[in-house]
All heavy atoms as a GROMACS GRO file, in nm:
protein
  540
    1MET      N    1  -3.691  -1.078   2.596
    1MET     CA    2  -3.686  -0.944   2.548
    1MET      C    3  -3.547  -0.888   2.562
    1MET      O    4  -3.511  -0.805   2.483
    1MET     CB    5  -3.784  -0.860   2.636
    1MET     CG    6  -3.789  -0.716   2.600
    1MET     SD    7  -3.940  -0.670   2.535
    1MET     CE    8  -3.923  -0.496   2.556
    2SER      N    9  -3.471  -0.932   2.659
    2SER     CA   10  -3.335  -0.888   2.676
    2SER      C   11  -3.247  -0.916   2.550
    2SER      O   12  -3.172  -0.836   2.513
    2SER     CB   13  -3.276  -0.951   2.801
    2SER     OG   14  -3.142  -0.916   2.810
    3LYS      N   15  -3.267  -1.041   2.494
    3LYS     CA   16  -3.190  -1.075   2.378
    3LYS      C   17  -3.226  -0.988   2.262
    3LYS      O   18  -3.140  -0.954   2.176
    3LYS     CB   19  -3.211  -1.226   2.348
    3LYS     CG   20  -3.133  -1.322   2.430
    3LYS     CD   21  -3.145  -1.463   2.379
    3LYS     CE   22  -3.064  -1.557   2.464
    3LYS     NZ   23  -3.065  -1.690   2.411
    4LEU      N   24  -3.352  -0.962   2.241
    4LEU     CA   25  -3.399  -0.880   2.132
    4LEU      C   26  -3.345  -0.741   2.146
    4LEU      O   27  -3.297  -0.682   2.042
    4LEU     CB   28  -3.556  -0.878   2.128
    4LEU     CG   29  -3.617  -0.796   2.017
    4LEU    CD1   30  -3.572  -0.854   1.883
    4LEU    CD2   31  -3.765  -0.800   2.029
    5LEU      N   32  -3.346  -0.687   2.266
    5LEU     CA   33  -3.294  -0.550   2.288
    5LEU      C   34  -3.141  -0.549   2.260
    5LEU      O   35  -3.091  -0.458   2.192
    5LEU     CB   36  -3.323  -0.506   2.431
    5LEU     CG   37  -3.285  -0.363   2.464
    5LEU    CD1   38  -3.348  -0.262   2.367
    5LEU    CD2   39  -3.315  -0.336   2.608
    6ARG      N   40  -3.070  -0.644   2.307
    6ARG     CA   41  -2.931  -0.652   2.283
    6ARG      C   42  -2.892  -0.661   2.135
    6ARG      O   43  -2.802  -0.597   2.087
    6ARG     CB   44  -2.868  -0.770   2.360
    6ARG     CG   45  -2.718  -0.775   2.363
    6ARG     CD   46  -2.661  -0.892   2.437
    6ARG     NE   47  -2.720  -0.902   2.563
    6ARG     CZ   48  -2.721  -1.016   2.637
    6ARG    NH1   49  -2.674  -1.125   2.585
    6ARG    NH2   50  -2.773  -1.023   2.755
    7THR      N   51  -2.971  -0.742   2.061
    7THR     CA   52  -2.948  -0.758   1.919
    7THR      C   53  -2.972  -0.626   1.841
    7THR      O   54  -2.898  -0.589   1.754
    7THR     CB   55  -3.034  -0.870   1.861
    7THR    OG1   56  -3.016  -0.991   1.938
    7THR    CG2   57  -3.011  -0.892   1.716
    8ALA      N   58  -3.071  -0.556   1.889
    8ALA     CA   59  -3.106  -0.430   1.823
    8ALA      C   60  -3.002  -0.325   1.848
    8ALA      O   61  -2.962  -0.247   1.757
    8ALA     CB   62  -3.244  -0.381   1.871
    9ILE      N   63  -2.947  -0.326   1.966
    9ILE     CA   64  -2.838  -0.231   2.000
    9ILE      C   65  -2.711  -0.260   1.922
    9ILE      O   66  -2.650  -0.173   1.863
    9ILE     CB   67  -2.810  -0.230   2.152
    9ILE    CG1   68  -2.930  -0.167   2.227
    9ILE    CG2   69  -2.679  -0.156   2.183
    9ILE    CD1   70  -2.920  -0.183   2.373
   10VAL      N   71  -2.675  -0.390   1.914
   10VAL     CA   72  -2.556  -0.430   1.838
   10VAL      C   73  -2.575  -0.393   1.688
   10VAL      O   74  -2.483  -0.340   1.623
   10VAL     CB   75  -2.529  -0.577   1.851
   10VAL    CG1   76  -2.424  -0.626   1.756
   10VAL    CG2   77  -2.486  -0.604   1.998
   11ALA      N   78  -2.692  -0.412   1.632
   11ALA     CA   79  -2.716  -0.382   1.492
   11ALA      C   80  -2.713  -0.232   1.470
   11ALA      O   81  -2.658  -0.184   1.371
   11ALA     CB   82  -2.854  -0.437   1.452
   12ALA      N   83  -2.770  -0.156   1.565
   12ALA     CA   84  -2.768  -0.009   1.550
   12ALA      C   85  -2.623   0.048   1.555
   12ALA      O   86  -2.592   0.148   1.486
   12ALA     CB   87  -2.854   0.058   1.654
   13VAL      N   88  -2.541  -0.011   1.638
   13VAL     CA   89  -2.402   0.037   1.650
   13VAL      C   90  -2.320  -0.012   1.535
   13VAL      O   91  -2.232   0.068   1.485
   13VAL     CB   92  -2.344  -0.013   1.789
   13VAL    CG1   93  -2.198   0.012   1.791
   13VAL    CG2   94  -2.411   0.051   1.899
   14SER      N   95  -2.341  -0.127   1.479
   14SER     CA   96  -2.261  -0.187   1.379
   14SER      C   97  -2.291  -0.128   1.238
   14SER      O   98  -2.203  -0.126   1.155
   14SER     CB   99  -2.275  -0.338   1.373
   14SER     OG  100  -2.232  -0.393   1.496
   15ALA      N  101  -2.413  -0.089   1.211
   15ALA     CA  102  -2.453  -0.042   1.081
   15ALA      C  103  -2.373   0.074   1.031
   15ALA      O  104  -2.326   0.066   0.912
   15ALA     CB  105  -2.603  -0.020   1.080
   16PRO      N  106  -2.356   0.180   1.104
   16PRO     CA  107  -2.278   0.292   1.049
   16PRO      C  108  -2.134   0.253   1.022
   16PRO      O  109  -2.071   0.302   0.926
   16PRO     CB  110  -2.284   0.398   1.157
   16PRO     CG  111  -2.399   0.361   1.240
   16PRO     CD  112  -2.418   0.211   1.231
   17ILE      N  113  -2.074   0.172   1.106
   17ILE     CA  114  -1.938   0.132   1.087
   17ILE      C  115  -1.925   0.045   0.964
   17ILE      O  116  -1.830   0.068   0.885
   17ILE     CB  117  -1.887   0.049   1.218
   17ILE    CG1  118  -1.890   0.144   1.337
   17ILE    CG2  119  -1.756  -0.009   1.193
   17ILE    CD1  120  -1.870   0.065   1.468
   18ALA      N  121  -2.016  -0.047   0.936
   18ALA     CA  122  -2.013  -0.126   0.816
   18ALA      C  123  -2.030  -0.041   0.692
   18ALA      O  124  -1.962  -0.057   0.596
   18ALA     CB  125  -2.116  -0.234   0.821
   19ALA      N  126  -2.123   0.056   0.699
   19ALA     CA  127  -2.150   0.141   0.584
   19ALA      C  128  -2.025   0.231   0.559
   19ALA      O  129  -1.981   0.246   0.436
   19ALA     CB  130  -2.267   0.229   0.607
   20LEU      N  131  -1.958   0.275   0.652
   20LEU     CA  132  -1.845   0.368   0.639
   20LEU      C  133  -1.724   0.286   0.580
   20LEU      O  134  -1.654   0.338   0.496
   20LEU     CB  135  -1.804   0.437   0.767
   20LEU     CG  136  -1.698   0.534   0.760
   20LEU    CD1  137  -1.739   0.650   0.673
   20LEU    CD2  138  -1.662   0.591   0.900
   21SER      N  139  -1.708   0.162   0.624
   21SER     CA  140  -1.594   0.083   0.581
   21SER      C  141  -1.618   0.050   0.430
   21SER      O  142  -1.517   0.042   0.353
   21SER     CB  143  -1.581  -0.038   0.662
   21SER     OG  144  -1.694  -0.131   0.643
   22VAL      N  145  -1.734   0.029   0.385
   22VAL     CA  146  -1.764   0.001   0.244
   22VAL      C  147  -1.732   0.125   0.155
   22VAL      O  148  -1.672   0.117   0.046
   22VAL     CB  149  -1.904  -0.047   0.217
   22VAL    CG1  150  -1.939  -0.055   0.074
   22VAL    CG2  151  -1.926  -0.181   0.287
   23VAL      N  152  -1.773   0.242   0.203
   23VAL     CA  153  -1.750   0.366   0.129
   23VAL      C  154  -1.601   0.402   0.119
   23VAL      O  155  -1.557   0.438   0.016
   23VAL     CB  156  -1.833   0.481   0.192
   23VAL    CG1  157  -1.796   0.613   0.134
   23VAL    CG2  158  -1.983   0.454   0.178
   24THR      N  159  -1.527   0.387   0.235
   24THR     CA  160  -1.390   0.432   0.231
   24THR      C  161  -1.300   0.326   0.165
   24THR      O  162  -1.191   0.365   0.122
   24THR     CB  163  -1.341   0.454   0.375
   24THR    OG1  164  -1.361   0.338   0.453
   24THR    CG2  165  -1.413   0.573   0.437
   25ALA      N  166  -1.338   0.203   0.153
   25ALA     CA  167  -1.257   0.099   0.089
   25ALA      C  168  -1.238   0.134  -0.057
   25ALA      O  169  -1.128   0.119  -0.116
   25ALA     CB  170  -1.318  -0.035   0.105
   26ALA      N  171  -1.336   0.180  -0.127
   26ALA     CA  172  -1.328   0.216  -0.265
   26ALA      C  173  -1.237   0.333  -0.290
   26ALA      O  174  -1.164   0.338  -0.389
   26ALA     CB  175  -1.461   0.234  -0.326
   27SER      N  176  -1.240   0.433  -0.207
   27SER     CA  177  -1.163   0.552  -0.224
   27SER      C  178  -1.023   0.537  -0.186
   27SER      O  179  -0.932   0.614  -0.219
   27SER     CB  180  -1.225   0.667  -0.150
   27SER     OG  181  -1.218   0.643  -0.009
   28GLY      N  182  -0.988   0.435  -0.103
   28GLY     CA  183  -0.856   0.410  -0.061
   28GLY      C  184  -0.767   0.332  -0.155
   28GLY      O  185  -0.647   0.318  -0.131
   29ALA      N  186  -0.824   0.282  -0.263
   29ALA     CA  187  -0.746   0.197  -0.352
   29ALA      C  188  -0.656   0.297  -0.440
   29ALA      O  189  -0.702   0.394  -0.488
   29ALA     CB  190  -0.833   0.123  -0.450
   30ALA      N  191  -0.528   0.258  -0.442
   30ALA     CA  192  -0.432   0.337  -0.519
   30ALA      C  193  -0.445   0.309  -0.666
   30ALA      O  194  -0.454   0.197  -0.708
   30ALA     CB  195  -0.292   0.310  -0.469
   31GLN      N  196  -0.439   0.417  -0.744
   31GLN     CA  197  -0.448   0.401  -0.889
   31GLN      C  198  -0.305   0.409  -0.945
   31GLN      O  199  -0.229   0.495  -0.904
   31GLN     CB  200  -0.530   0.517  -0.951
   31GLN     CG  201  -0.679   0.507  -0.910
   31GLN     CD  202  -0.744   0.379  -0.964
   31GLN    OE1  203  -0.721   0.340  -1.075
   31GLN    NE2  204  -0.821   0.318  -0.876
   32PRO      N  205  -0.271   0.325  -1.040
   32PRO     CA  206  -0.132   0.331  -1.100
   32PRO      C  207  -0.108   0.462  -1.173
   32PRO      O  208  -0.195   0.518  -1.237
   32PRO     CB  209  -0.134   0.211  -1.198
   32PRO     CG  210  -0.252   0.133  -1.173
   32PRO     CD  211  -0.350   0.215  -1.092
   33LEU      N  212   0.010   0.508  -1.152
   33LEU     CA  213   0.052   0.635  -1.225
   33LEU      C  214   0.091   0.595  -1.364
   33LEU      O  215   0.131   0.483  -1.394
   33LEU     CB  216   0.169   0.700  -1.156
   33LEU     CG  217   0.148   0.746  -1.012
   33LEU    CD1  218   0.280   0.797  -0.952
   33LEU    CD2  219   0.045   0.857  -1.009
   34ASN      N  220   0.087   0.690  -1.457
   34ASN     CA  221   0.129   0.673  -1.590
   34ASN      C  222   0.279   0.705  -1.594
   34ASN      O  223   0.319   0.816  -1.621
   34ASN     CB  224   0.057   0.763  -1.688
   34ASN     CG  225   0.083   0.727  -1.829
   34ASN    OD1  226   0.146   0.627  -1.859
   34ASN    ND2  227   0.040   0.810  -1.918
   35CYS      N  228   0.363   0.599  -1.568
   35CYS     CA  229   0.508   0.622  -1.551
   35CYS      C  230   0.577   0.629  -1.692
   35CYS      O  231   0.531   0.571  -1.788
   35CYS     CB  232   0.566   0.506  -1.476
   35CYS     SG  233   0.507   0.495  -1.309
   36PRO      N  234   0.684   0.710  -1.703
   36PRO     CA  235   0.754   0.713  -1.826
   36PRO      C  236   0.825   0.588  -1.858
   36PRO      O  237   0.846   0.505  -1.771
   36PRO     CB  238   0.851   0.833  -1.803
   36PRO     CG  239   0.857   0.852  -1.658
   36PRO     CD  240   0.734   0.798  -1.599
   37PRO      N  241   0.865   0.568  -1.984
   37PRO     CA  242   0.943   0.447  -2.019
   37PRO      C  243   1.064   0.431  -1.933
   37PRO      O  244   1.136   0.529  -1.897
   37PRO     CB  245   0.980   0.474  -2.166
   37PRO     CG  246   0.878   0.568  -2.215
   37PRO     CD  247   0.845   0.655  -2.096
   38GLY      N  248   1.096   0.306  -1.893
   38GLY     CA  249   1.211   0.278  -1.813
   38GLY      C  250   1.183   0.285  -1.667
   38GLY      O  251   1.272   0.277  -1.589
   39GLN      N  252   1.063   0.309  -1.627
   39GLN     CA  253   1.020   0.318  -1.486
   39GLN      C  254   0.902   0.234  -1.461
   39GLN      O  255   0.832   0.194  -1.557
   39GLN     CB  256   0.990   0.467  -1.442
   39GLN     CG  257   1.108   0.553  -1.443
   39GLN     CD  258   1.078   0.694  -1.382
   39GLN    OE1  259   0.960   0.731  -1.368
   39GLN    NE2  260   1.179   0.765  -1.351
   40TYR      N  261   0.882   0.192  -1.331
   40TYR     CA  262   0.767   0.116  -1.299
   40TYR      C  263   0.694   0.187  -1.182
   40TYR      O  264   0.754   0.267  -1.106
   40TYR     CB  265   0.805  -0.027  -1.260
   40TYR     CG  266   0.886  -0.037  -1.130
   40TYR    CD1  267   0.824  -0.062  -1.008
   40TYR    CD2  268   1.025  -0.022  -1.129
   40TYR    CE1  269   0.890  -0.072  -0.891
   40TYR    CE2  270   1.095  -0.029  -1.009
   40TYR     CZ  271   1.031  -0.055  -0.896
   40TYR     OH  272   1.104  -0.060  -0.779
   41TRP      N  273   0.572   0.152  -1.165
   41TRP     CA  274   0.485   0.207  -1.056
   41TRP      C  275   0.503   0.124  -0.933
   41TRP      O  276   0.486   0.002  -0.932
   41TRP     CB  277   0.339   0.216  -1.098
   41TRP     CG  278   0.247   0.265  -0.994
   41TRP    CD1  279   0.246   0.381  -0.932
   41TRP    CD2  280   0.144   0.187  -0.931
   41TRP    NE1  281   0.147   0.390  -0.836
   41TRP    CE2  282   0.083   0.268  -0.832
   41TRP    CE3  283   0.097   0.057  -0.949
   41TRP    CZ2  284  -0.025   0.224  -0.760
   41TRP    CZ3  285  -0.013   0.015  -0.872
   41TRP    CH2  286  -0.070   0.101  -0.774
   42ASP      N  287   0.536   0.186  -0.822
   42ASP     CA  288   0.548   0.121  -0.698
   42ASP      C  289   0.423   0.155  -0.609
   42ASP      O  290   0.400   0.267  -0.571
   42ASP     CB  291   0.672   0.176  -0.619
   42ASP     CG  292   0.690   0.108  -0.480
   42ASP    OD1  293   0.622   0.010  -0.450
   42ASP    OD2  294   0.774   0.158  -0.403
   43PRO      N  295   0.331   0.056  -0.592
   43PRO     CA  296   0.210   0.082  -0.524
   43PRO      C  297   0.231   0.115  -0.377
   43PRO      O  298   0.145   0.178  -0.316
   43PRO     CB  299   0.127  -0.044  -0.538
   43PRO     CG  300   0.227  -0.152  -0.570
   43PRO     CD  301   0.341  -0.084  -0.640
   44GLY      N  302   0.338   0.071  -0.316
   44GLY     CA  303   0.362   0.105  -0.178
   44GLY      C  304   0.382   0.253  -0.151
   44GLY      O  305   0.329   0.308  -0.059
   45THR      N  306   0.454   0.317  -0.235
   45THR     CA  307   0.483   0.461  -0.223
   45THR      C  308   0.398   0.550  -0.322
   45THR      O  309   0.401   0.666  -0.314
   45THR     CB  310   0.629   0.494  -0.243
   45THR    OG1  311   0.662   0.453  -0.378
   45THR    CG2  312   0.714   0.424  -0.139
   46ASN      N  313   0.327   0.480  -0.410
   46ASN     CA  314   0.250   0.547  -0.516
   46ASN      C  315   0.336   0.643  -0.596
   46ASN      O  316   0.298   0.761  -0.622
   46ASN     CB  317   0.129   0.617  -0.462
   46ASN     CG  318   0.024   0.646  -0.565
   46ASN    OD1  319   0.018   0.583  -0.671
   46ASN    ND2  320  -0.054   0.751  -0.546
   47THR      N  321   0.457   0.597  -0.634
   47THR     CA  322   0.550   0.682  -0.712
   47THR      C  323   0.605   0.592  -0.827
   47THR      O  324   0.597   0.470  -0.827
   47THR     CB  325   0.670   0.728  -0.629
   47THR    OG1  326   0.733   0.612  -0.577
   47THR    CG2  327   0.620   0.823  -0.522
   48CYS      N  328   0.664   0.656  -0.921
   48CYS     CA  329   0.734   0.588  -1.033
   48CYS      C  330   0.882   0.570  -0.989
   48CYS      O  331   0.939   0.657  -0.941
   48CYS     CB  332   0.730   0.668  -1.161
   48CYS     SG  333   0.567   0.681  -1.231
   49LYS      N  334   0.936   0.450  -1.014
   49LYS     CA  335   1.074   0.418  -0.982
   49LYS      C  336   1.144   0.364  -1.101
   49LYS      O  337   1.085   0.313  -1.192
   49LYS     CB  338   1.078   0.315  -0.867
   49LYS     CG  339   1.014   0.369  -0.741
   49LYS     CD  340   1.067   0.297  -0.623
   49LYS     CE  341   1.012   0.360  -0.498
   49LYS     NZ  342   1.074   0.311  -0.380
   50ASN      N  343   1.274   0.376  -1.103
   50ASN     CA  344   1.359   0.328  -1.213
   50ASN      C  345   1.346   0.176  -1.222
   50ASN      O  346   1.367   0.109  -1.120
   50ASN     CB  347   1.504   0.370  -1.192
   50ASN     CG  348   1.521   0.517  -1.214
   50ASN    OD1  349   1.444   0.585  -1.280
   50ASN    ND2  350   1.621   0.577  -1.147
   51SER      N  351   1.330   0.124  -1.338
   51SER     CA  352   1.328  -0.023  -1.355
   51SER      C  353   1.469  -0.073  -1.387
   51SER      O  354   1.490  -0.198  -1.385
   51SER     CB  355   1.225  -0.066  -1.461
   51SER     OG  356   1.263  -0.007  -1.582
   52VAL      N  357   1.563   0.011  -1.416
   52VAL     CA  358   1.695  -0.025  -1.448
   52VAL      C  359   1.778  -0.010  -1.319
   52VAL      O  360   1.783   0.101  -1.259
   52VAL     CB  361   1.757   0.061  -1.558
   52VAL    CG1  362   1.900   0.019  -1.594
   52VAL    CG2  363   1.666   0.054  -1.682
   53PRO      N  364   1.841  -0.120  -1.273
   53PRO     CA  365   1.919  -0.101  -1.153
   53PRO      C  366   2.035  -0.009  -1.168
   53PRO      O  367   2.091   0.012  -1.276
   53PRO     CB  368   1.968  -0.247  -1.126
   53PRO     CG  369   1.926  -0.328  -1.235
   53PRO     CD  370   1.840  -0.246  -1.331
   54LEU      N  371   2.074   0.055  -1.056
   54LEU     CA  372   2.192   0.145  -1.053
   54LEU      C  373   2.319   0.057  -1.084
   54LEU      O  374   2.324  -0.059  -1.044
   54LEU     CB  375   2.200   0.215  -0.923
   54LEU     CG  376   2.087   0.309  -0.888
   54LEU    CD1  377   2.105   0.363  -0.744
   54LEU    CD2  378   2.082   0.421  -0.985
   55ASN      N  379   2.421   0.124  -1.135
   55ASN     CA  380   2.547   0.055  -1.155
   55ASN      C  381   2.630   0.067  -1.023
   55ASN      O  382   2.704   0.163  -1.006
   55ASN     CB  383   2.625   0.117  -1.271
   55ASN     CG  384   2.744   0.035  -1.311
   55ASN    OD1  385   2.762  -0.077  -1.270
   55ASN    ND2  386   2.827   0.092  -1.396
   56CYS      N  387   2.615  -0.031  -0.932
   56CYS     CA  388   2.674  -0.023  -0.801
   56CYS      C  389   2.816  -0.074  -0.812
   56CYS      O  390   2.853  -0.153  -0.895
   56CYS     CB  391   2.592  -0.113  -0.703
   56CYS     SG  392   2.423  -0.051  -0.679
   57ALA      N  393   2.896  -0.023  -0.718
   57ALA     CA  394   3.040  -0.064  -0.710
   57ALA      C  395   3.052  -0.207  -0.664
   57ALA      O  396   2.957  -0.263  -0.606
   57ALA     CB  397   3.109   0.030  -0.609
   58PRO      N  398   3.165  -0.271  -0.691
   58PRO     CA  399   3.182  -0.411  -0.642
   58PRO      C  400   3.164  -0.418  -0.493
   58PRO      O  401   3.209  -0.326  -0.419
   58PRO     CB  402   3.328  -0.446  -0.684
   58PRO     CG  403   3.353  -0.350  -0.801
   58PRO     CD  404   3.279  -0.225  -0.769
   59GLY      N  405   3.096  -0.523  -0.445
   59GLY     CA  406   3.071  -0.531  -0.301
   59GLY      C  407   2.948  -0.464  -0.253
   59GLY      O  408   2.917  -0.458  -0.136
   60GLN      N  409   2.865  -0.408  -0.353
   60GLN     CA  410   2.741  -0.343  -0.319
   60GLN      C  411   2.632  -0.407  -0.404
   60GLN      O  412   2.657  -0.467  -0.509
   60GLN     CB  413   2.746  -0.196  -0.344
   60GLN     CG  414   2.843  -0.117  -0.249
   60GLN     CD  415   2.832   0.031  -0.267
   60GLN    OE1  416   2.795   0.075  -0.375
   60GLN    NE2  417   2.873   0.104  -0.164
   61TYR      N  418   2.507  -0.390  -0.361
   61TYR     CA  419   2.395  -0.433  -0.444
   61TYR      C  420   2.294  -0.315  -0.448
   61TYR      O  421   2.297  -0.225  -0.374
   61TYR     CB  422   2.330  -0.557  -0.376
   61TYR     CG  423   2.248  -0.526  -0.252
   61TYR    CD1  424   2.108  -0.512  -0.260
   61TYR    CD2  425   2.310  -0.517  -0.126
   61TYR    CE1  426   2.034  -0.483  -0.147
   61TYR    CE2  427   2.236  -0.487  -0.012
   61TYR     CZ  428   2.097  -0.469  -0.022
   61TYR     OH  429   2.022  -0.442   0.085
   62TRP      N  430   2.205  -0.328  -0.554
   62TRP     CA  431   2.110  -0.226  -0.572
   62TRP      C  432   1.979  -0.259  -0.492
   62TRP      O  433   1.926  -0.372  -0.510
   62TRP     CB  434   2.069  -0.210  -0.723
   62TRP     CG  435   1.961  -0.119  -0.749
   62TRP    CD1  436   1.951   0.017  -0.727
   62TRP    CD2  437   1.837  -0.149  -0.812
   62TRP    NE1  438   1.831   0.070  -0.770
   62TRP    CE2  439   1.763  -0.036  -0.821
   62TRP    CE3  440   1.781  -0.273  -0.860
   62TRP    CZ2  441   1.633  -0.031  -0.880
   62TRP    CZ3  442   1.652  -0.268  -0.920
   62TRP    CH2  443   1.585  -0.150  -0.930
   63ASN      N  444   1.935  -0.174  -0.406
   63ASN     CA  445   1.814  -0.193  -0.335
   63ASN      C  446   1.701  -0.117  -0.409
   63ASN      O  447   1.697   0.002  -0.412
   63ASN     CB  448   1.828  -0.134  -0.190
   63ASN     CG  449   1.698  -0.161  -0.107
   63ASN    OD1  450   1.595  -0.199  -0.158
   63ASN    ND2  451   1.718  -0.146   0.023
   64PRO      N  452   1.608  -0.193  -0.475
   64PRO     CA  453   1.506  -0.132  -0.554
   64PRO      C  454   1.399  -0.054  -0.473
   64PRO      O  455   1.336   0.036  -0.527
   64PRO     CB  456   1.438  -0.254  -0.630
   64PRO     CG  457   1.466  -0.363  -0.543
   64PRO     CD  458   1.598  -0.346  -0.483
   65ILE      N  459   1.386  -0.082  -0.341
   65ILE     CA  460   1.291  -0.004  -0.260
   65ILE      C  461   1.336   0.133  -0.237
   65ILE      O  462   1.267   0.230  -0.256
   65ILE     CB  463   1.266  -0.086  -0.130
   65ILE    CG1  464   1.202  -0.215  -0.158
   65ILE    CG2  465   1.181  -0.001  -0.039
   65ILE    CD1  466   1.196  -0.317  -0.040
   66SER      N  467   1.464   0.152  -0.202
   66SER     CA  468   1.518   0.287  -0.172
   66SER      C  469   1.588   0.344  -0.295
   66SER      O  470   1.627   0.457  -0.292
   66SER     CB  471   1.612   0.276  -0.051
   66SER     OG  472   1.725   0.192  -0.079
   67ASN      N  473   1.610   0.262  -0.392
   67ASN     CA  474   1.683   0.299  -0.519
   67ASN      C  475   1.822   0.347  -0.483
   67ASN      O  476   1.874   0.452  -0.537
   67ASN     CB  477   1.605   0.401  -0.595
   67ASN     CG  478   1.657   0.416  -0.741
   67ASN    OD1  479   1.702   0.318  -0.798
   67ASN    ND2  480   1.635   0.531  -0.804
   68LEU      N  481   1.888   0.276  -0.396
   68LEU     CA  482   2.029   0.308  -0.353
   68LEU      C  483   2.113   0.187  -0.361
   68LEU      O  484   2.069   0.074  -0.354
   68LEU     CB  485   2.025   0.361  -0.210
   68LEU     CG  486   1.946   0.492  -0.181
   68LEU    CD1  487   1.940   0.515  -0.030
   68LEU    CD2  488   2.016   0.612  -0.245
   69CYS      N  489   2.242   0.210  -0.374
   69CYS     CA  490   2.340   0.098  -0.362
   69CYS      C  491   2.371   0.078  -0.213
   69CYS      O  492   2.393   0.174  -0.135
   69CYS     CB  493   2.468   0.133  -0.438
   69CYS     SG  494   2.444   0.146  -0.613
   70ARG      N  495   2.376  -0.044  -0.170
   70ARG     CA  496   2.399  -0.080  -0.028
   70ARG      C  497   2.515  -0.182  -0.026
   70ARG      O  498   2.528  -0.263  -0.115
   70ARG     CB  499   2.277  -0.141   0.034
   70ARG     CG  500   2.155  -0.056   0.031
   70ARG     CD  501   2.135   0.002   0.163
   70ARG     NE  502   2.014   0.078   0.165
   70ARG     CZ  503   1.987   0.173   0.247
   70ARG    NH1  504   2.067   0.194   0.341
   70ARG    NH2  505   1.875   0.240   0.248
   71PRO      N  506   2.591  -0.188   0.086
   71PRO     CA  507   2.692  -0.291   0.101
   71PRO      C  508   2.628  -0.424   0.106
   71PRO      O  509   2.518  -0.444   0.163
   71PRO     CB  510   2.762  -0.253   0.234
   71PRO     CG  511   2.729  -0.113   0.255
   71PRO     CD  512   2.599  -0.087   0.188
   72LEU      N  513   2.698  -0.532   0.057
   72LEU     CA  514   2.648  -0.663   0.060
   72LEU      C  515   2.625  -0.704   0.205
   72LEU      O  516   2.708  -0.671   0.297
   72LEU     CB  517   2.747  -0.760  -0.004
   72LEU     CG  518   2.753  -0.749  -0.159
   72LEU    CD1  519   2.859  -0.841  -0.211
   72LEU    CD2  520   2.622  -0.787  -0.228
   73GLY      N  521   2.520  -0.772   0.230
   73GLY     CA  522   2.486  -0.822   0.364
   73GLY      C  523   2.406  -0.718   0.448
   73GLY      O  524   2.370  -0.748   0.561
   74GLN      N  525   2.381  -0.607   0.390
   74GLN     CA  526   2.303  -0.508   0.462
   74GLN      C  527   2.164  -0.493   0.394
   74GLN      O  528   2.154  -0.498   0.278
   74GLN     CB  529   2.375  -0.369   0.457
   74GLN     CG  530   2.322  -0.270   0.551
   74GLN     CD  531   2.396  -0.138   0.546
   74GLN    OE1  532   2.419  -0.090   0.437
   74GLN    NE2  533   2.438  -0.085   0.662
   75VAL      N  534   2.064  -0.481   0.478
   75VAL     CA  535   1.927  -0.471   0.424
   75VAL      C  536   1.891  -0.328   0.398
   75VAL      O  537   1.915  -0.236   0.461
   75VAL     CB  538   1.823  -0.534   0.519
   75VAL    CG1  539   1.688  -0.521   0.466
   75VAL    CG2  540   1.863  -0.679   0.536
   0.00000   0.00000   0.00000
């Protein structure tokens, strides 16, 4: 009887958690934005970003995540 009672308690505690995780998973999915031409949708920030790299000075590179020019060797 102890095993049956333990199983019932675990099922009663787990059911609401499982149901809530199924409901919130669908609402948490990010939908792509309708970005203007020349931009792309970044799902990490849910924003439109320029798809054309910046014209960085010599010794710098374009970081597409921050959309900034950075010195070579720097992240």
